[in-house]
Phi, psi and omega in degrees: 000135178285164184298319181295316180296320179299315179296322180296317180294317177298325177296317177301315181295318181296318181298323184252020183300321181298321179292318177300317180295321180294315180293319179298320178296322179300320184261358178070038183231175178291139177273357186291132177237127179288142180302337181261009182296101187291329178292316178302314183288328175299316179288317183301325182259009182280122183290352180287343178273143182293333182203166176296325179299317179295323179296317179294318177302319181292320179306312182286318183290325180287325174300318176296315182301318179292319177297321179292320176300316179298316179300318179295321177297314182298323181281308190277331185251319184268346176083014175273104187263009180086006181285346178203167181289147170232152175263123184240130170256117174264104186268143183059054186283347184063219182259024168093024178304316178268321185308318185297340182264344189297320181302319182284318184284324182231073182296346179277358183260129170264106193257138168240124176271156180215131180209160183281342183266118179303323181291332176289318178300315180296317182296315182298320180289314188278322186260332182253351175070028178242137178298141182216149179229156183277135176275191182219158179290325179253132180303327181294343182264002182262123183227081174291159190265010181203168171261160187234152172292325182219132168246127186236122180232098182270120176055037173265313180286354172280005181228356187273136175288167186297326185287347176240350184305304182294324181295320177290324176302311182296317182297310182293323177297329181291345179274355183272130179283163179303130183086357181267182189228145173245118185242125180209162180238158177219159165285122180241209183299323180291343182273351186298337179297340178266000182234077184299336181261010186295121174227107181292143173281185186297338180271348183093036184232140176221135178223133178240130181281085181201137181204153175275351179265097190288347182264009180242137179300127183292348174281340181259338187209108181223226177239122186239139174229133184227143169285147179306326182298326179294313182294315182298323178298323178291320180297315185285357174295333185251115182290351180278354182236147175231149176283119180270323187199143173220134179221116180288133176065030186286318184264128180056025178063019176209334180275136178282147175245135176241136175233116179243146183248137176273127182287000000 
């Protein structure tokens, strides 16, 4: 990011700091927003909101909503009722839109966030008080130091190209301990309304080289849409995993959620 753009983003945050503080107080979370938070800026500059204030309100409320959805999944589908601690890896956490809410919504979760941006990892640890580790561009280069009861990847596979999609599935699934769960979302059939040029290949896969994250190569991170059959075929490649739950259009009324269990 250039110096002018950095100052402009900081200016935006300063101007609307009171609204961020008000919304953060409402949800009991940190009001801090990193200047490079691409989700915040995507919403902040989205013309579908009536005002900048509404966009900020949505940023905080949607982060809470996603944390609450995850909590409901863990309780109702995975059987984690809060009776004991669980270890959770939140993969591709960004700058903490959801992370900041997890402590309050799921106090039984010991969470580690993981992201490709070093500045996001630093921000999550220093400003949000959650442990965070750096991800890698290639799945083969990512080596976390433990297994987890739950690995959660929200809207990560909605951006992966075909040459890394299966590799990331296998890598993240390998971090799940026996009896644990891997929860992730994809752009599915309900998401096609946002992809006017979507043409699935013979396997049920579509990838467009376009992203809101300007510091990532569009060949590595774009816009992906997949048919459920494509994802399920990748899951069933590994006999150590079974499909526990699938819900079409579960997240944001268009992203599919998959929950697989490690035997």
